[in-house]
N, CA, C and O of each residue as an XYZ file, in Angstrom:
384
protein
N     212.786     45.010    -13.442
C     214.110     45.034    -13.020
C     214.846     44.419    -14.299
O     214.293     43.570    -14.998
N     216.108     44.895    -14.553
C     216.920     44.415    -15.604
C     218.007     43.490    -14.978
O     218.423     43.701    -13.838
N     218.464     42.450    -15.758
C     219.474     41.493    -15.313
C     220.743     42.101    -15.828
O     220.863     42.537    -16.973
N     221.787     42.105    -14.812
C     223.131     42.628    -15.077
C     224.128     41.474    -14.745
O     224.065     40.915    -13.651
N     224.963     41.148    -15.602
C     226.030     40.135    -15.319
C     227.271     40.864    -14.901
O     227.723     41.783    -15.584
N     227.818     40.467    -13.797
C     229.007     41.085    -13.295
C     229.954     39.988    -12.766
O     229.524     39.064    -12.076
N     231.187     40.105    -13.088
C     232.263     39.212    -12.644
C     232.823     39.713    -11.411
O     233.329     40.835    -11.432
N     232.805     39.011    -10.283
C     233.490     39.494     -8.962
C     234.313     38.328     -8.538
O     234.080     37.146     -8.790
N     235.340     38.839     -7.838
C     236.252     37.848     -7.108
C     235.484     36.838     -6.186
O     234.416     37.149     -5.660
N     236.073     35.620     -6.014
C     235.438     34.726     -5.028
C     235.307     35.169     -3.650
O     234.362     34.847     -2.929
N     236.345     35.971     -3.274
C     236.225     36.500     -1.896
C     235.044     37.458     -1.637
O     234.561     37.622     -0.517
N     234.601     38.101     -2.792
C     233.307     39.004     -2.635
C     232.159     37.999     -2.401
O     231.368     38.201     -1.479
N     232.044     36.936     -3.196
C     230.969     36.100     -3.240
C     230.920     35.364     -1.712
O     229.868     35.186     -1.099
N     232.190     34.992     -1.241
C     232.212     34.435      0.103
C     231.631     35.349      1.183
O     230.879     34.917      2.057
N     231.994     36.581      1.095
C     231.539     37.769      1.961
C     229.998     37.944      1.937
O     229.302     38.091      2.941
N     229.544     37.908      0.612
C     228.109     38.034      0.457
C     227.260     36.841      1.098
O     226.199     37.018      1.695
N     227.828     35.691      0.907
C     227.134     34.471      1.502
C     226.900     34.618      2.994
O     225.910     34.138      3.546
N     227.880     35.323      3.650
C     227.724     35.490      5.103
C     226.649     36.458      5.452
O     226.175     36.485      6.587
N     226.246     37.269      4.478
C     225.201     38.266      4.738
C     223.679     37.724      4.346
O     222.653     38.312      4.686
N     223.715     36.596      3.632
C     222.569     36.049      3.007
C     222.106     34.905      3.752
O     222.945     34.205      4.317
N     220.820     34.609      3.831
C     220.191     33.348      4.285
C     219.386     33.619      5.536
O     219.101     34.743      5.949
N     219.060     32.505      6.075
C     218.089     32.458      7.276
C     218.509     33.355      8.354
O     217.693     34.096      8.902
N     219.788     33.320      8.695
C     220.403     34.247      9.725
C     221.109     35.476      9.237
O     221.768     36.147     10.031
N     221.010     35.795      8.021
C     221.674     36.850      7.503
C     220.800     38.058      7.393
O     219.606     38.031      7.690
N     221.492     39.229      6.914
C     220.744     40.467      6.810
C     219.859     40.584      5.575
O     218.894     41.348      5.535
N     220.210     39.835      4.621
C     219.471     39.908      3.282
C     218.880     38.516      2.881
O     219.463     37.468      3.159
N     217.746     38.562      2.243
C     217.054     37.358      1.914
C     217.708     36.595      0.685
O     217.467     35.405      0.483
N     218.545     37.343     -0.125
C     219.249     36.833     -1.243
C     220.344     37.546     -1.667
O     220.453     38.716     -1.301
N     221.261     36.990     -2.451
C     222.462     37.679     -3.031
C     222.002     38.866     -3.891
O     222.618     39.930     -3.943
N     220.866     38.599     -4.563
C     220.512     39.742     -5.459
C     220.142     40.903     -4.616
O     220.554     42.025     -4.912
N     219.374     40.696     -3.566
C     218.947     41.774     -2.673
C     220.167     42.492     -1.970
O     220.151     43.713     -1.814
N     221.074     41.821     -1.609
C     222.283     42.267     -0.974
C     223.055     43.236     -1.908
O     223.431     44.352     -1.551
N     223.268     42.672     -3.211
C     223.897     43.396     -4.292
C     223.181     44.686     -4.652
O     223.794     45.740     -4.818
N     221.725     44.557     -4.779
C     220.956     45.756     -5.034
C     221.166     46.923     -4.085
O     221.343     48.094     -4.419
N     221.119     46.417     -2.811
C     221.310     47.473     -1.670
C     222.674     48.096     -1.844
O     222.794     49.319     -1.777
N     223.698     47.311     -2.064
C     225.050     47.809     -2.137
C     225.212     48.870     -3.352
O     225.842     49.919     -3.219
N     224.587     48.485     -4.519
C     224.657     49.381     -5.624
C     223.861     50.578     -5.291
O     224.357     51.687     -5.490
N     222.662     50.459     -4.799
C     221.872     51.648     -4.383
C     222.619     52.677     -3.450
O     222.652     53.888     -3.667
N     223.218     52.035     -2.377
C     223.988     52.881     -1.477
C     225.278     53.487     -2.098
O     225.765     54.526     -1.651
N     225.815     52.805     -3.142
C     227.027     53.406     -3.803
C     226.508     54.554     -4.644
O     227.097     55.632     -4.558
N     225.448     54.427     -5.461
C     224.919     55.430     -6.258
C     224.557     56.567     -5.569
O     224.893     57.668     -6.004
N     223.835     56.437     -4.419
C     223.448     57.621     -3.516
C     224.588     58.444     -3.028
O     224.615     59.666     -3.175
N     225.628     57.687     -2.383
C     226.800     58.265     -2.064
C     227.605     58.993     -3.115
O     228.010     60.129     -2.868
N     227.874     58.382     -4.326
C     228.478     58.977     -5.350
C     227.829     60.161     -6.033
O     228.471     61.115     -6.473
N     226.552     60.041     -6.091
C     225.828     61.077     -6.796
C     225.684     62.326     -5.906
O     225.549     63.428     -6.437
N     225.712     62.173     -4.439
C     225.643     63.210     -3.636
C     227.035     63.864     -3.569
O     227.127     65.063     -3.308
N     228.080     63.131     -3.792
C     229.446     63.807     -3.677
C     229.961     64.239     -4.950
O     230.923     65.008     -4.939
N     229.493     63.881     -5.996
C     229.983     64.250     -7.357
C     229.747     65.704     -7.660
O     228.680     66.268     -7.414
N     230.813     66.296     -8.217
C     230.633     67.801     -8.467
C     229.739     68.166     -9.510
O     229.177     69.262     -9.504
N     229.545     67.203    -10.531
C     228.755     67.435    -11.630
C     227.238     67.041    -11.480
O     226.506     66.904    -12.460
N     226.814     66.864    -10.157
C     225.456     66.541    -10.052
C     224.929     67.382     -8.898
O     225.675     67.783     -8.005
N     223.529     67.659     -8.941
C     222.876     68.359     -7.840
C     221.486     67.738     -7.683
O     220.827     67.317     -8.634
N     221.077     67.716     -6.347
C     219.784     67.153     -6.123
C     218.730     68.086     -6.426
O     218.792     69.271     -6.098
N     217.649     67.509     -7.121
C     216.438     68.369     -7.488
C     215.669     68.451     -6.253
O     215.506     67.456     -5.547
N     215.137     69.719     -5.931
C     214.231     69.803     -4.781
C     212.818     69.535     -5.159
O     212.051     69.139     -4.281
N     212.414     69.704     -6.322
C     211.038     69.386     -6.774
C     211.218     68.473     -8.032
O     211.403     68.952     -9.151
N     211.155     67.152     -7.788
C     211.158     66.311     -9.024
C     209.841     66.576     -9.925
O     208.716     66.772     -9.464
N     210.183     66.546    -11.271
C     209.100     66.651    -12.268
C     208.355     65.300    -12.381
O     208.800     64.248    -11.922
N     207.238     65.421    -13.005
C     206.527     64.177    -13.253
C     207.456     63.149    -13.960
O     208.329     63.604    -14.699
N     207.353     61.890    -13.809
C     208.242     60.915    -14.200
C     208.301     60.969    -15.793
O     209.393     60.820    -16.343
N     207.213     61.168    -16.498
C     207.264     61.146    -17.903
C     207.955     62.323    -18.482
O     208.331     62.273    -19.653
N     208.169     63.464    -17.696
C     208.778     64.663    -18.066
C     210.320     64.618    -17.989
O     211.010     65.465    -18.556
N     210.858     63.561    -17.240
C     212.290     63.558    -17.021
C     213.053     62.881    -18.183
O     212.813     61.752    -18.612
N     213.998     63.721    -18.628
C     214.888     63.336    -19.752
C     215.935     62.428    -19.132
O     216.651     62.854    -18.226
N     216.048     61.139    -19.612
C     216.960     60.119    -18.939
C     218.386     60.620    -19.290
O     219.270     60.126    -18.590
N     218.737     61.403    -20.129
C     220.095     61.914    -20.396
C     220.443     62.968    -19.383
O     221.612     63.251    -19.124
N     219.351     63.576    -18.783
C     219.633     64.720    -17.902
C     219.389     64.368    -16.413
O     220.019     64.895    -15.496
N     218.440     63.451    -16.251
C     218.044     63.118    -14.832
C     218.336     61.607    -14.546
O     218.378     60.773    -15.451
N     218.519     61.337    -13.334
C     218.585     59.914    -12.765
C     217.840     59.811    -11.487
O     217.966     60.623    -10.570
N     217.051     58.765    -11.467
C     216.195     58.517    -10.249
C     216.807     57.232     -9.524
O     217.021     56.200    -10.160
N     217.066     57.347     -8.207
C     217.564     56.433     -7.383
C     216.431     55.937     -6.409
O     215.848     56.756     -5.697
N     216.120     54.603     -6.376
C     215.174     54.128     -5.386
C     215.688     54.218     -3.987
O     216.858     53.933     -3.733
N     214.803     54.624     -3.030
C     215.167     54.676     -1.558
C     214.064     53.927     -0.898
O     212.870     54.208     -0.995
N     214.614     52.885     -0.175
C     213.635     52.094      0.639
C     213.640     52.544      2.091
O     214.717     52.882      2.582
N     212.540     52.577      2.814
C     212.401     52.834      4.210
C     211.283     52.091      4.743
O     210.467     51.606      3.960
N     211.152     51.942      6.065
C     210.126     51.213      6.754
C     209.256     52.237      7.526
O     209.778     53.156      8.156
N     207.892     52.054      7.460
C     207.044     52.960      8.272
C     206.835     52.417      9.617
O     207.448     51.411      9.974
N     205.943     53.069     10.445
C     205.771     52.645     11.833
C     205.190     51.142     11.974
O     205.380     50.480     12.994
N     204.511     50.693     10.930
C     203.912     49.314     10.953
C     204.899     48.283     10.287
O     204.511     47.182      9.899
N     206.134     48.692     10.188
C     207.332     47.817      9.594
C     206.984     47.470      8.156
O     207.442     46.410      7.730
N     206.174     48.281      7.277
C     205.946     47.982      6.005
C     206.956     48.815      5.133
O     207.332     49.953      5.416
N     207.327     48.117      4.076
C     208.502     48.708      3.272
C     207.776     49.768      2.423
O     206.683     49.570      1.891
N     208.558     51.032      2.335
C     207.978     52.132      1.565
C     209.194     52.334      0.404
O     210.368     52.426      0.764
N     208.864     52.385     -0.803
C     209.711     52.677     -1.820
C     209.487     54.187     -2.313
O     208.408     54.610     -2.728
N     210.571     54.875     -2.214
C     210.454     56.279     -2.705
C     211.677     56.315     -3.670
O     212.478     55.390     -3.803
N     211.715     57.582     -4.365
C     212.748     57.887     -5.203
C     213.389     59.353     -4.972
O     212.710     60.332     -4.665
N     214.732     59.371     -5.152
C     215.284     60.725     -5.196
C     215.774     60.986     -6.562
O     216.443     60.166     -7.191
N     215.441     62.096     -6.990
C     215.839     62.517     -8.437
C     217.026     63.353     -8.366
O     217.119     64.252     -7.530
N     217.959     63.082     -9.234
C     219.213     63.924     -9.393
C     219.410     64.480    -10.699
O     219.329     63.708    -11.654
N     219.666     65.751    -10.907
C     219.885     66.333    -12.220
C     221.336     66.275    -12.642
O     222.127     66.767    -11.837
N     221.778     65.819    -13.636
C     223.188     65.701    -14.018
C     223.545     67.057    -14.692
O     223.000     67.461    -15.718
N     224.480     67.691    -14.034
C     225.014     69.007    -14.523
C     226.365     68.848    -14.928
O     227.197     68.367    -14.159
N     226.675     69.255    -16.208
C     228.096     69.180    -16.714
C     228.861     70.512    -16.292
O     228.377     71.640    -16.391
N     230.151     70.203    -15.800
C     230.991     71.293    -15.299
C     231.721     71.932    -16.482
O     232.444     71.265    -17.222
N     231.522     73.187    -16.633
C     232.167     73.961    -17.734
C     233.566     74.150    -17.312
O     233.816     74.513    -16.163
N     234.547     73.909    -18.231
C     235.945     74.053    -17.974
C     236.484     75.385    -18.579
O     237.672     75.683    -18.457
């Protein structure tokens, strides 16, 4: 993982604190923010006119980073074990 520094308003931090901790939905602020960014990316990529979902992802080493983006998707199996998968999107530029 990479470290990203972001300036956010105090009200955002206060809201995140309510979601984190022993009785919260997330174990840490970092995890809450990662989930929020992941959900944002999935939503925006699905709605953007200049992207389309790949039906058959190519092998990871064959993906050109300037043409494809991979978004991690976490799910839980029947044994409550975390499963990490990826959705691959191809960036398509709209011709004007």
